C-alpha positions, 0 to 999 in steps of 0.5 A: 593507498591501499586502505584508502581504496578499501575505504572507497570500496566499502563506502561504494558498497554501502551506497549500493546496498542503501540503493537496493533497499530504497528500491523496495520502498521499506515504508510502503512494503512495511505497511503491506507486511503489517496489513498481512500480519493484521489479517492472519491474527485476526483470522487466528483467534488466540492460536497464532503461530508466531513463526508463520506470522513472521514469515508471512510478513517477510514474504509480504514485504518482499513481494511488495518490494518486487512490485514497486521495484518493477514499477520504478523500472517501467516509470524510470523516465517519468520519475526522472521528471518529478521532483519527488522521485528524481532522486530515486536510485534508477533516475540517478543511475545508482542502480541500473535497469538491468540490475533492478530487473534481476533484483526484482525477479530475485526478490519476487521469487524468494517472497512467493516461495516464502509464502508458498512454503510457510502458508498455502498455495492460495496465498502465494497465487493471490500474492502473484496476482497482486504483483501482476495488477500493481506492476503491469496493470496499474502502473501503465494505467496511471497515464491513462486515467483515474481507472488506475486508481480503482485497479491499483486499490485491488492489490492495495487492499489484498494484504489483509485478505492474504493474511486471512487466507494464510490462516484459514486457506479460504476466502470467507466473507470475513476476508472480504469485509477486511479487504473491503475496508482497505479497498475503499480506504484507498480512494481518499488516500490515492486521491489526496496524494494525487491532489498534493502531488498534482503538479509533479504528476502532470509532468509525467502525464499521470492522470489520477484525479477523478473528474478530468483531473481537476482540483475542484469541488467535484474531486473533493466530493468524490473523496468525501463520499468514499470516506463516508463509506468507511463508516458503515464498513467499519461496523461490519466486523462487529455486525458479523462477529469478527470483532466486538462493540469496542472496535466498532466505536473506535472505527466510527470515531476514526471514520468521523474524524477522517470524514471531517477533514474532507469538509475542509477540502470541499470548502477551500479546495486547498492543498493544505486540506488535502495534505490533512487528508493524506495524513489522516489516511495514514493514521486511520487504517493502522489505528482501526486494524490495531482496534480490531485485533485488540478487541479479539484479545 
């Protein structure tokens, strides 16, 4: 009986541990860590401090994890309504709201302290601003209207800028360029997700699609226009000498491929076309950012 109780306790502990990890949304938080590392490496030229890079990425991961945990605490009742989120740790009761709040505070403190100690105060301050914007402004605005997408795009685009600031201590025009690319990328990315998840979002009262939230030609045109902006933006790093011509060519090819997907959505307004844009957005950003880095080597 004693060994059985120990096994049950071990399984329960592992389940709780897994739930705490799930709260951090590891895939999303890893993308934040990757983008932060990208900005740091781009600014560092050949003089990369690998320990600082590792700790910056870890700090970015933790601050992102804290942000999405607070988001889940605030939205627990709405998450319970939606198919895609009802099995998360809070709606299922695997973790209580109070536990999640304490966890988010601890994770945020560790992440911000790590950034403050290993990089510079400005990086930590900007990370805190990002957390506040995402958790306490973007989250409630999702039920107000598509202005939430604009607000959410700011913390969503800050990681590469944070990486640049971590390496240089300044917000230069180069930092603003890599911020701008990721900022504009957020719109087709967000709207494609909102299109695909429209039924679920409506259950929770989330209003993220433009033009009165309709899945129509006007919304598809909005997605196309913002994707189109990525073409000139992708050339700016080469124009300002941050990178070279090779990455500009790759960014243009990726931008044209991304843009081509939006024409299918304009033609048939289908969920299938929106899903392709969503996956296209997941491919575009890391490929372009890796191309920018390789062009510096």
